[in-house]
N, C-alpha and C positions, 0 to 999 in steps of 0.2 A: 836395613840396608837391602836394595835390591841389586842384582847384577844386570847390566845392559846387554852383555852377551847373551845372544839367543831371545831376547826381550821381544815381545810381539807388539809391534807399533803400526798405527795406520795414521797416515799424514794425508790430510785432503788437500787438493789444489797444489800439486807437486810436480807438474811438468816445467815449472819455471820459478823464478824469485826464490822468496824465503822458503817456501814448502819444498822445492827442489834441494835447497841447501840443508834443510833439517834432515830430509832423507838421506842425502849423501854422508851427513855427520853420523847419523845413527847406523848406517851401513859401515861405515869406517870403524866402528866398534863392535861390529858383529852382530848387530840385531837383526831380526826378521822384520822388514819393513814392507808394508803394503802401502800403496800410494793411489790415488784418484786423480783423474785429470780428463778433460774432454780432448785435448789436442794429442792425438796419436803420433803423427807423422810430421817430419820436418816441412813437408809441402803444406800441411794444414797450418803449421806454426808461421809460415811465410805470410799466410792470409790473415792471421789472427792481428788484431790491434796492437798486440805487443811484439809481433814480428818474429819471435823466436821463443824456443822452449817447447819441447815435445817428450811425450813418453818414451818413444823410440830413442832418442838422444839420451835420455836419462838412463834406460837400460844398457846403452853402449857405455856410458861413463861409469856405470855401477859395476861393471864386469870385473874390475881389477880389486874391488873392496871385499872384505871377508864376510859381510853380512849377505843375506838372501832377500832379494827384491821380488815383488809380486806386483803387477799393475792391474788396475782395475778402471776400464773406461766408464767415466761416470759424469753425468750432467747433474750437478746438485741442485737444479731447479726443478728436478723431479725427485720427490721424496722416495719413491720406490727405488730408485737407482741408488739413492744414498744408503737406504736400507739393505739393499742387496749387497753393496760393498762391505758393509759392516758384517753381514751375515756370511759372505764368503771368506772373509778374513778369519772369523770364528771358526768356521768349518774346516779350514785349511790348517790353522796353527793354534787354535784354542782360544781361550779368553783374551781380549786385548788388554796388554799391560799399560800402554800409552796411546792415548788418542790425542792427535793435535789437529784442532779445527782451525784450519788455515785458509780453506778455499774463499777467495776474494775476487769477485768480478767487478769491484767497484771502481778499479782504476783504468777499465776500459773505456775508451772514447772520452777521455777528459776534454778533448776538443771535437766539435762537431763541424767538420769541414775546417773552415778558417776561424770558427768561433770558439774561443776557449771558455766553456761554460762552466768549468770547475769552480772558479771563484765568485759566481753569482750569488746574490742573495736568496735566501731559501724560497722566496715567492717566484724567482724566475728559475728555479732548478728544474730540469726535465723530470717527469714522473719515472722514466725508464732507470734513472739513477737511483731512485728509491726502491724500485723493484729489485734492482742488481744488489744494492747493499743490505736492504731489510728483508725482502721477499725471498731472496736467495741466499746471501751470505749468513745473515743471522738465523734464518730458518734451517739452513743446512747444519749449523753448528748444533742446534737444538735436536735436530732429527738423528744426527750421527751420535750425539751423546745418549740420547734416549734410547737407541738401539744398542749401544755398546755397554751401557751400565749394568744391565741384569746379570750379565756374565761376570763383570767385576765384582758386583755385590754378592754374588753367590760364592766367588772365591775369596773375597774379602781383602783385595787389593786392587789397585789401579790409579791411574793419573790421567786427567782430562786437562789438556792445555788449550786455552783459547788465545790465539794470537790477537793481540790488540794494540792500542797506541794511545799516546798522550792526548789525541783528540777527544777522548773521553772525558778528559778533565779540564780541558782548555780549548778555545776556538782555534781551530786550525785550518781554516780557510774554507770550509764547506760544512753546512749544518747538517745535512743527512750523513755526512762522514762521521761527525761527532756523535750523532744519535746512535749510529751502528755501533761504534766501538764503546760507548757507554753501556749499550745492551750487552756487548761480549763481556764486559767486566761484571755487570750485575748477573749476568747468567752464570758465571763461573763463580761468584759468590753464594748464589742460592743453590747451585748445584752442590757445592761444598757443604752447605748445611744439611741437605738431605743425605748426602754420603757419608758424612763423619761418621756416624754409629757403624759404618760397614768397612771402615779403614780405607776408603777410597778418596783420593784427593783432587781437587779441581782448582785452577789458578787461572788468572789472565797474565799473560806475558807481553811485555813491551819490548821490541826491538829498538835500536837507534837508527841512524841512517845506514841502510844496508846497500852494498854494492850489488843490487840486481841488475838484470840485463838493461831494464828501462833506466836506471839511474846511470848506468856506465854509457849508455848511448847520449847522455846528456851531461857527461861528467863535468863539461866546463862551467855548468851553473852551479855546481856543489863544491862545497869545501869537504874533501874527503879524508882530511887529517885525522878525524875521530870516527871514521866509518867502520862498519862491520861487515865480514864477508857473510854471504847466505848461510854458511856452515855454522857460523858463530852460536846463533840461536840453538841450533841442533846439539851442539856441545853443552850448552847451558841446560837444555831439556835432560841431557843424559846425566848431568850432574844432579838434577832434580831427583831423578830416579834413583839415584845411589844415595840420596841424602837421608841418613836415619830419622832426620827431623821434619820429613816431608809433610807429615799431617799437621804440623805447627804452621806451616807456610799456606796450607789449603784455606780457599776462600778469599785470598787476598790478590792485589795487583803487585807484580813483580818486574823490576827492570832487568832486563837480560844482563846488562854489563854489571850491574850491582851484584847479582847473583854470581857472575863469573869471578868477581873479586873475592866473594866469599868461599867460593869452591877453588880459587887459585887456578883459574882457567885462562889460557890465552887463546887467541884467534888462531886461524890456521897460519898466518904469517908471523906469528910470534908476538904480535902487538896486543896491549891490553886496553880496550876502549874504555874511556871515562864515562860513567852513567851520567845520562841527562836527568834534569830535575825540573820541577815547576818554576 
C-alpha cells in the first residue's frame, strides 16, 4: 500500500476538464502534483476552442489545497517538450509515482464553422483530427511513459494511467476517436506486460459523463443525473495508488465508477455514480 500524501504525480493536459480535476483531487490529498498544458493565461483560454481553463487559474484554485503544484508549459505535439516536462518533474521531486496520460486535443474544433464534422463517416473526416488524436494524444502518452518508466523501474514502484473511454470497445460517433482510445487501452496492456517484473502498474481508466467546462456549457443537452465531477476520477486514481492489490489490476481496463464502489469512494458532492457497461 502506498501513501498519496507527498506522492509525486504528473498529470498531462491539466488546464481544464478531467486533467484539471485529477490534479485538484490529488492536491487535496497532499500530493506533489506536476501538470502540463499549453494554455497559460485566462486571455489565452478565452481564445482557445474550449473557451476557458488555464494554468494561471489552476494555480489560483490550488492555493487553498494542501498539496504542492508545479506547472510546466508544454505542447505535447513536440516530443522534446513532453520529455522535458518529465525530466523537470524527476529533477525537482524524484521518480514519478503516478503518471496520468490525459492530454487530449481531440475535442477541439468538433465543428468547423457551421459544419459539425465530428459524426461524419471516416472517409469524410479531416486529417487534422487524426493528427490531434493519434499523432499528438496517443504519441504523447507513449513519449511521457517512455520518459517516466526508467526511474519507476529503477525504484521498483509506480503507476501509469491512460485516460481512455468506451469508444475503444464500441462505436461512439467517430472512427478516429475509437481508434485512439483503443490504442490507449492496448498501450496500457502492453506497458503492464513490460513493467510487471519491476512492480510498476499500468492501466486504462474510463470516466463516465464528466461535468467538464464544455459539458456544463451545453448542460441542456445532457442528462447529468449520473454524471461525475472532474475531481472524481482523481479520487479514484488516489484509491488505486493506495490499493495493496494494484498489481493485480495492472494491464486491464477499469471503469472509474466501478473502482469507486470497490474503494467506497464518493464524488465531491457525496454522490456515488453508477458504473456504465457495454
